[in-house]
MARMI-354947 format. One line per 10 residues: number of its first residue (from 0); their letters; for each residue x, y, z of C-alpha. Coordinates in steps of 0.1 Angstrom, whole numbers. Example, Ala and Ser with C-alpha at 12.3 -4.5 7.8 and 13.67 -1.06 7.14 Angstrom:
# residues 2
0	as	123 -45 78  137 -11 71
# end
This chain:
# residues 821
0	mrqgiamstk	-285 -270 7  -321 -260 2  -336 -231 -18  -373 -228 -25  -393 -206 -48  -416 -177 -39  -451 -187 -32  -481 -166 -23  -491 -176 12  -526 -161 8
10	ifsvvlsmlv	-533 -180 -25  -519 -212 -11  -541 -209 20  -572 -207 -2  -560 -237 -22  -552 -256 10  -587 -247 24  -603 -260 -8  -583 -292 -6  -590 -300 30
20	fslfagtafg	-627 -298 24  -623 -322 -6  -606 -348 16  -639 -363 27  -663 -381 4  -695 -374 23  -711 -364 56  -709 -387 86  -740 -391 108  -741 -399 145
30	qatsgnmrea	-768 -403 170  -792 -373 175  -828 -365 176  -844 -363 141  -851 -326 146  -816 -317 157  -802 -338 130  -821 -320 103  -812 -286 117  -776 -296 121
40	mdqlkkgers	-774 -308 85  -790 -275 75  -763 -256 94  -736 -278 78  -748 -270 43  -751 -233 50  -716 -233 64  -703 -250 33  -720 -224 11  -704 -197 32
50	sdagdfgeak	-671 -213 29  -674 -217 -9  -682 -179 -10  -651 -171 10  -671 -160 41  -652 -181 66  -664 -162 96  -700 -171 88  -689 -206 79  -674 -211 114
60	krflrateld	-706 -200 131  -726 -224 110  -703 -253 116  -701 -245 153  -739 -245 156  -740 -278 137  -717 -294 163  -739 -280 191  -770 -295 176  -754 -329 167
70	nslvaawekl	-720 -336 182  -718 -368 162  -716 -349 130  -680 -355 121  -680 -334 89  -690 -302 110  -661 -308 135  -635 -314 108  -645 -284 87  -645 -262 117
80	asiyytegqy	-611 -274 128  -597 -271 93  -607 -234 91  -592 -226 125  -560 -244 114  -559 -227 80  -563 -193 97  -535 -201 121  -558 -203 151  -542 -234 164
90	akavstgeag	-554 -232 200  -590 -231 187  -582 -259 162  -569 -280 191  -599 -274 214  -623 -281 185  -605 -312 175  -603 -325 210  -640 -319 216  -649 -335 182
100	lkanpgaaei	-626 -365 189  -642 -370 223  -676 -371 207  -664 -392 178  -635 -415 189  -614 -427 161  -627 -403 135  -597 -400 111  -608 -366 97  -607 -350 131
110	qlwlglsyqm	-575 -369 140  -558 -353 110  -566 -316 119  -560 -322 156  -527 -339 149  -515 -311 126  -526 -285 152  -508 -304 179  -476 -303 159  -480 -265 153
120	tnqikdgtal	-484 -260 191  -452 -280 198  -471 -311 210  -451 -330 184  -454 -366 197  -491 -364 205  -497 -348 171  -476 -375 153  -495 -403 171  -529 -389 159
130	lekavaskps	-516 -385 124  -504 -421 124  -538 -432 136  -555 -412 109  -535 -427 80  -538 -461 95  -576 -460 90  -576 -438 59  -543 -439 40  -554 -414 14
140	mflayyeplr	-553 -385 38  -523 -369 21  -519 -339 44  -511 -361 73  -479 -372 55  -467 -337 46  -484 -303 50  -463 -283 25  -473 -247 36  -462 -252 72
150	kiglgiyyqk	-437 -280 65  -451 -304 91  -466 -338 91  -454 -374 94  -426 -371 68  -410 -341 85  -413 -357 120  -397 -389 108  -370 -370 90  -361 -350 120
160	tgdiakalas	-360 -380 143  -338 -399 119  -363 -426 108  -354 -424 71  -375 -454 60  -407 -440 75  -400 -405 62  -395 -418 27  -427 -438 30  -446 -407 41
170	yrafikyrps	-433 -385 13  -441 -411 -13  -476 -416 2  -481 -378 -1  -472 -380 -38  -495 -410 -43  -526 -395 -27  -523 -358 -32  -548 -342 -57  -534 -339 -92
180	alrkdvdylv	-539 -301 -90  -511 -298 -65  -486 -318 -86  -469 -289 -103  -467 -266 -72  -457 -292 -45  -443 -324 -60  -408 -310 -67  -404 -300 -31  -414 -334 -19
190	lfrvgelelk	-393 -352 -45  -363 -333 -34  -369 -344 2  -371 -380 -11  -338 -375 -29  -322 -359 1  -332 -388 23  -320 -414 -2  -287 -397 -2  -285 -401 36
200	nlkaaealaa	-296 -437 31  -266 -441 7  -290 -450 -22  -276 -426 -48  -295 -442 -77  -328 -437 -60  -319 -402 -50  -309 -394 -86  -342 -406 -99  -362 -386 -74
210	ceealklnnr	-343 -354 -80  -345 -357 -117  -383 -360 -114  -382 -328 -93  -362 -310 -120  -387 -320 -146  -412 -300 -126  -389 -271 -118  -356 -272 -137  -342 -242 -118
220	yssalwckae	-348 -256 -83  -313 -253 -69  -318 -278 -41  -328 -305 -67  -298 -295 -88  -275 -299 -58  -292 -333 -50  -287 -345 -86  -250 -334 -85  -245 -351 -51
230	alrqlgryae	-262 -383 -63  -240 -384 -94  -210 -379 -73  -219 -408 -50  -224 -430 -80  -189 -422 -92  -201 -402 -121  -180 -372 -112  -177 -357 -147  -216 -356 -149
240	avpyfkrvas	-219 -342 -114  -196 -312 -120  -219 -293 -145  -248 -295 -120  -227 -282 -92  -217 -254 -116  -254 -246 -124  -261 -242 -87  -230 -221 -83  -242 -199 -112
250	fgqkkprvli	-270 -185 -92  -247 -157 -83  -227 -143 -54  -256 -147 -30  -247 -183 -26  -208 -184 -28  -207 -213 -4  -219 -235 -33  -184 -231 -46  -172 -252 -17
260	glavsllhsg	-193 -281 -27  -181 -277 -63  -145 -276 -52  -149 -308 -32  -166 -325 -61  -139 -315 -85  -113 -329 -61  -131 -363 -61  -134 -363 -99  -96 -360 -102
270	nrdaslstmr	-96 -323 -112  -73 -312 -85  -63 -280 -102  -99 -271 -109  -108 -279 -73  -81 -256 -60  -91 -229 -85  -127 -231 -74  -117 -226 -38  -95 -197 -48
280	rylafrpadp	-125 -182 -65  -145 -186 -34  -118 -170 -14  -118 -141 -39  -154 -135 -29  -147 -140 8  -110 -135 14  -115 -130 50  -135 -161 56  -114 -182 80
290	eghqimgdil	-135 -213 73  -128 -210 36  -91 -210 43  -97 -241 65  -114 -259 37  -87 -248 13  -63 -264 38  -84 -296 38  -82 -298 -1  -45 -291 -1
300	yatgkredai	-41 -318 25  -61 -343 4  -39 -335 -26  -8 -343 -7  3 -306 -3  5 -308 34  29 -280 39  5 -257 19  -24 -271 39  -6 -260 71
310	rsyqramkln	-2 -225 57  -39 -223 49  -47 -234 84  -23 -208 97  -41 -181 76  -74 -192 91  -58 -190 126  -45 -155 119  -80 -143 107  -96 -158 137
320	peeqayyvkt	-71 -165 165  -100 -173 188  -111 -204 169  -95 -233 186  -101 -258 157  -75 -239 135  -48 -245 161  -57 -281 164  -59 -287 126  -25 -270 121
330	avsqiqlnqf	-9 -290 149  -25 -323 138  -12 -317 102  22 -310 116  21 -341 138  12 -362 107  42 -348 89  62 -358 120  68 -321 127  64 -326 164
340	vpaiatlapa	84 -296 174  64 -272 152  32 -288 165  43 -281 200  51 -245 190  16 -241 175  -1 -254 206  20 -236 232  1 -202 227  -31 -221 225
350	mekwpqdvri	-24 -236 258  -20 -201 272  -54 -192 258  -71 -224 269  -49 -238 297  -74 -263 310  -88 -274 276  -83 -310 269  -85 -304 231  -53 -285 234
360	liplafayiq	-35 -305 261  -41 -339 245  -25 -331 211  2 -312 229  9 -341 252  7 -365 222  32 -344 203  55 -346 234  51 -383 235  58 -387 197
370	drrandawsl	88 -364 201  101 -390 226  93 -366 254  68 -388 272  82 -375 305  74 -340 295  38 -350 287  36 -367 321  49 -335 337  26 -313 317
380	lskapvetsa	-5 -332 327  5 -338 363  3 -300 369  -34 -300 365  -53 -296 398  -63 -329 413  -100 -320 413  -99 -312 376  -73 -337 365  -97 -363 351
390	pymsiyglaa	-100 -349 316  -62 -352 312  -57 -386 328  -63 -407 297  -33 -391 279  -15 -390 312  -19 -428 313  -7 -430 277  24 -410 287  29 -435 315
400	lrsgkseqay	26 -464 291  51 -448 267  74 -442 297  73 -479 305  51 -473 336  23 -498 327  12 -504 363  11 -467 370  -9 -460 339  -34 -487 349
410	eilkkaavlr	-38 -471 384  -41 -436 369  -67 -445 344  -87 -464 370  -89 -432 390  -99 -413 359  -127 -437 353  -139 -432 389  -139 -394 385  -157 -395 352
420	pdheadqdnl	-173 -429 348  -191 -420 316  -161 -404 299  -153 -424 267  -117 -412 264  -108 -422 299  -124 -456 295  -107 -461 262  -73 -454 275  -79 -476 305
430	vtaildlsyq	-88 -504 282  -55 -498 263  -37 -501 296  -56 -533 305  -47 -547 270  -11 -539 275  -9 -555 310  -29 -585 298  -5 -590 269  24 -589 294
440	avlagdvska	7 -615 315  2 -638 286  39 -635 277  47 -644 313  25 -675 310  -1 -662 334  -33 -666 313  -55 -665 344  -43 -630 353  -47 -619 317
450	talmsegqkl	-83 -632 318  -91 -615 351  -78 -581 337  -97 -585 305  -129 -594 324  -125 -563 345  -121 -542 313  -152 -559 298  -173 -549 328  -162 -514 323
460	rpkdtrllrn	-167 -514 285  -191 -543 276  -192 -532 240  -155 -526 235  -146 -548 205  -109 -551 215  -118 -566 248  -144 -589 234  -119 -602 208  -90 -607 231
470	lailhlmqkk	-111 -622 259  -125 -647 234  -89 -656 224  -80 -662 261  -111 -685 265  -99 -704 234  -65 -707 249  -81 -723 280  -102 -746 258  -135 -729 266
480	pdqalvllnq	-150 -725 231  -186 -720 243  -176 -689 264  -155 -676 235  -185 -680 211  -207 -659 233  -182 -631 233  -176 -633 195  -213 -632 188  -215 -600 209
490	gldlapmdfy	-186 -586 189  -202 -594 156  -235 -577 167  -214 -546 173  -191 -549 142  -206 -574 118  -180 -567 91  -150 -570 115  -124 -594 100  -110 -606 133
500	firlkgrtll	-144 -615 148  -154 -634 117  -121 -653 116  -121 -661 154  -157 -673 152  -149 -695 123  -120 -710 143  -142 -714 173  -169 -732 154  -141 -754 139
510	tmgkladavt	-130 -763 174  -166 -772 183  -170 -794 152  -196 -771 135  -179 -775 102  -204 -761 77  -207 -728 97  -170 -727 101  -164 -731 64  -188 -702 56
520	lltdarnrsr	-173 -678 81  -137 -687 73  -144 -682 36  -157 -648 44  -126 -641 65  -103 -652 37  -120 -628 13  -115 -600 38  -79 -609 45  -67 -601 10
530	rlstdvqarv	-61 -565 21  -40 -576 50  -5 -590 52  3 -624 35  10 -641 68  -25 -632 80  -39 -646 47  -19 -678 52  -33 -684 87  -69 -679 76
540	emdlgtalal	-64 -702 46  -48 -728 69  -79 -727 92  -102 -728 62  -83 -757 47  -86 -776 80  -124 -770 81  -127 -782 45  -106 -813 51  -127 -822 82
550	sddleravtm	-158 -816 61  -144 -842 35  -142 -814 9  -106 -825 2  -104 -810 -33  -109 -775 -20  -88 -783 12  -57 -792 -8  -61 -760 -30  -65 -739 2
560	fqdalsnala	-34 -753 19  -14 -747 -13  -26 -711 -14  -17 -708 23  18 -721 17  24 -696 -11  15 -668 13  37 -681 42  71 -681 24  83 -654 48
570	epklagliei	72 -673 79  92 -706 80  75 -720 111  41 -712 98  50 -727 64  62 -759 81  29 -762 99  9 -756 67  30 -782 48  21 -809 74
580	nlvraligra	-16 -801 69  -12 -801 31  5 -835 31  -23 -849 53  -49 -834 29  -31 -849 -1  -32 -883 16  -69 -879 24  -77 -867 -11  -58 -897 -26
590	asrladgkgk	-80 -920 -5  -111 -902 -16  -101 -903 -52  -95 -940 -49  -130 -945 -35  -142 -927 -67  -121 -950 -90  -97 -922 -99  -64 -942 -95  -42 -920 -116
600	ealddleaia	-53 -888 -98  -48 -905 -65  -13 -916 -75  -5 -881 -86  -14 -868 -51  7 -894 -34  37 -888 -56  33 -850 -50  40 -855 -13  77 -861 -22
610	nykrvklnke	79 -824 -30  75 -815 7  107 -828 21  104 -810 54  75 -831 64  85 -864 81  58 -890 82  58 -915 110  60 -952 105  22 -957 104
620	esrqmqflma	16 -927 81  43 -940 57  27 -975 57  -7 -959 50  7 -939 21  24 -970 6  -9 -989 9  -27 -961 -9  -1 -962 -36  -7 -999 -40
630	manleqgkfk	-44 -994 -43  -38 -966 -69  -17 -989 -90  -44 -1015 -87  -71 -991 -99  -49 -984 -130  -46 -1021 -138  -9 -1023 -126  -16 -1055 -107  21 -1066 -105
640	eaetmiaalg	32 -1033 -90  2 -1034 -66  9 -1069 -54  46 -1061 -49  38 -1032 -27  12 -1051 -7  37 -1080 -2  63 -1055 10  38 -1040 35  29 -1075 47
650	kagpigglfk	66 -1083 54  69 -1051 75  39 -1060 96  2 -1070 95  -17 -1050 70  -49 -1054 89  -40 -1024 109  -41 -1003 78  -79 -1007 75  -105 -988 96
660	apydtfgpel	-128 -1008 119  -146 -1031 111  -125 -1037 80  -95 -1044 101  -108 -1080 108  -113 -1090 72  -97 -1062 51  -68 -1083 37  -92 -1111 25  -114 -1085 9
670	lrayisyrqn	-85 -1068 -8  -73 -1102 -21  -108 -1109 -35  -110 -1074 -51  -76 -1079 -68  -88 -1112 -83  -120 -1094 -94  -100 -1067 -112  -78 -1093 -128  -109 -1111 -141
680	rldlarrdfr	-101 -1142 -121  -137 -1146 -112  -136 -1181 -96  -109 -1169 -72  -128 -1137 -66  -160 -1156 -58  -142 -1179 -34  -125 -1150 -15  -156 -1128 -15  -176 -1158 1
690	avldkaptei	-148 -1162 26  -153 -1126 37  -191 -1131 43  -185 -1150 76  -165 -1121 90  -183 -1090 76  -211 -1073 94  -246 -1071 78  -242 -1037 62  -210 -1048 45
700	knqvyafirs	-223 -1082 35  -247 -1065 11  -217 -1050 -7  -199 -1083 -8  -230 -1100 -23  -230 -1073 -49  -195 -1082 -59  -204 -1119 -61  -234 -1111 -83  -211 -1089 -104
710	cdalegsqql	-188 -1119 -109  -217 -1141 -121  -229 -1113 -144  -194 -1109 -159  -188 -1146 -164  -223 -1150 -178  -217 -1122 -203  -183 -1137 -212  -198 -1172 -218  -225 -1157 -239
720	aagksqvaln	-199 -1139 -260  -182 -1172 -264  -214 -1188 -278  -221 -1208 -247  -256 -1197 -242  -267 -1224 -217  -236 -1219 -196  -242 -1182 -196  -279 -1187 -187  -268 -1209 -157
730	ffnlipkgtl	-247 -1180 -144  -275 -1154 -150  -299 -1176 -131  -277 -1175 -100  -284 -1137 -98  -316 -1126 -81  -337 -1111 -109  -345 -1079 -89  -308 -1071 -88  -300 -1073 -125
740	daqtmlnygl	-287 -1041 -141  -298 -1031 -176  -268 -1046 -194  -270 -1079 -176  -308 -1081 -181  -302 -1075 -218  -277 -1104 -219  -300 -1126 -198  -327 -1121 -224  -303 -1130 -252
750	alyqtgqqge	-292 -1162 -234  -329 -1171 -230  -335 -1164 -267  -305 -1184 -279  -315 -1214 -257  -349 -1216 -273  -369 -1197 -246  -380 -1169 -269  -412 -1161 -250  -393 -1155 -217
760	avtvwtqlnt	-367 -1135 -236  -394 -1112 -251  -409 -1107 -216  -375 -1097 -202  -367 -1073 -231  -402 -1058 -229  -398 -1052 -191  -363 -1037 -197  -378 -1013 -223  -344 -997 -234
770	pqaacnlgsh	-333 -989 -270  -310 -1019 -270  -339 -1041 -259  -361 -1025 -286  -335 -1035 -313  -337 -1072 -301  -375 -1071 -300  -377 -1055 -335  -355 -1083 -349  -376 -1110 -331
780	yhntgdapns	-409 -1098 -344  -394 -1094 -379  -383 -1130 -377  -418 -1141 -366  -435 -1120 -393  -452 -1097 -369  -448 -1065 -389  -467 -1040 -366  -447 -1050 -335  -415 -1052 -355
790	fkwlkvcvga	-420 -1017 -369  -430 -1004 -334  -397 -1016 -318  -375 -1009 -347  -387 -973 -347  -375 -970 -310  -342 -987 -319  -334 -966 -350  -346 -934 -332  -319 -940 -306
800	glggpesktr	-292 -943 -334  -289 -981 -329  -295 -1011 -352  -274 -999 -381  -285 -995 -418  -302 -1030 -418  -327 -1021 -390  -334 -987 -407  -341 -1004 -440  -364 -1029 -424
810	mefkqklfnl	-383 -1002 -406  -388 -981 -438  -398 -1011 -458  -425 -1021 -434  -437 -985 -431  -442 -983 -468  -455 -1018 -474  -480 -1018 -445  -486 -980 -442  -475 -980 -406
820	q	-469 -949 -386
# end
């Protein structure tokens, strides 16, 4: 809805003329003889004085003479063209602009007026191209973006051609560059256009801002009021929108159709009674308006009063019995109420009026089909002459399908496609027939036939998402994931938000081992599946759980399988399959938790498996699970239970097979060493770890050496704690110095200190440079009488909260006594 305000064309022309001359900062000079140039400039100045005095006839003569004397004088050309344009002499403006542009290629000022003149003479594309060139070289030429008097320019062109982004940019550029004198008279018109485009762009907030700015300039501009109301409605602020719709409606009976917009807005705001009341008010103004009764029917239909809606449509039909849409709306409403017999009664007289019209015959045939009279639909459509039967053959094919004549439907619809190869309805129904026949072929086990049918359909409709999706499924069934992926990508290009394409692509990537991408897509599919049935959710969650498990994200995998199981309670077979995956994920997570030292959590997982009694583990899976339970007990310090389980496993068969390669050749020995290590039987642990070294590959040897070093470090620390400093030092010396951890290095320094090697100990602690080492250094320097160094290290020690009250007292005493900082 648009409504402007009155504006004097005469006054605006003068203003426009003044503005166009102010577009250019100075006069451009070209090549001419000095005499001609001086005379041309003289003519240009005289023309400008005439123009300023309002004598445009004299001005044109002067400017024309200036161009004859010096055709490179751009200012003369553009001023002459602008006067012709302002006067509406577009042909002369075009010839002037073309001549000027020929003499001065690329002159933006001439391109502006020639472009506008082209648009006014219906040379839209050429004019637009020139305007684009003009603003490319001089962005400040505001009239190129929008010429408000004649409503042309780049903004209008882009708006009409549907390029919303460019149209918005053009209108905003106009506001940016236009002279401030035009703000009050023009900006509200342009701001409304910005708001209107933002509404089409579904950016209600931006539309609201633009239209509010327009209303600040002209608070009675009804188009901007409507724009604000519509923006508020799109933002869900219905209560705020209604008053603005009412303000527009208050402009009087000259615009009663505004009430239709108000009625629809009231409906969306939940004011159904007010919506209906508003439509009744409109119909009070125009009781014989059949369209008003139709919209009343639409509102009644939306409020659930479908019987009343039908009566409104019937009133519209009575007021205008020649409007076919009223018959169709009435019949469609009746069909949706399952009133197939009344729908047939509604369409029967329409069929007499329009016996060959597909818009009547299709719903009529559909009503027959839904009334279980598919044979009647078949008979109805078969009476059409052969040469004109193509418009009806799609529904004829549907009637054949509903009659159980799938093969006949396929043949009929193929003929329809030949008769009208570009007819969407025929193609769509043919695809439906192909899908039905393909499904029957799959049920019969003939996947090749189904694939051939689908491929035929895809050649006919390469962008049909149903065909792309089902053909991709067939390729997956035949273990051709690469071909399936190509089709799914095409489908997602056409329908990027389609749940089934997203899920199938996720499954395909899972099949191809592209786990990260599979997890991303299946997560998206899971979020979208929440509005679908629980069994669909369960299947998506099972796929996602599998992808997560294969990605070693077992925490999320277990959770996902548990969610899937809760959604599959009504599908016993699906639930059983999910339980198998859940048990495997629990076993995998238990192994992962063991690797992280989480024995209790691992044992919880393994014990939870007993809850899934339908899952039967095979012998090897059971042994693997028992082995993991033994390891979980071991991690919790339950050595007896762990050894008992491992012994039982050994009696049932070699336990080497429970280890992955290359651990299968030395796994039992490594396990025995590890058990000794956990039990603090360090001599046995060293012996068994060294025995493993001969069998382990290089990359595992480094881990075994680390365990041996850990044994030496532990025993050294224990001997040190027992007061056996020299014995402890012997163990520490077995460890390569570059591999000592901080705690062992601290103890190593203490062993050195206690065996009389204070200098070496100080060096070790200084290199370590930790708060614990600082405490030892502070005490050492205190004992040796080195107050500054003692204070330095005690400050670090105490600052870390270590050393106790004694260290703090020593530090404060030295600070006061020696004035240390």
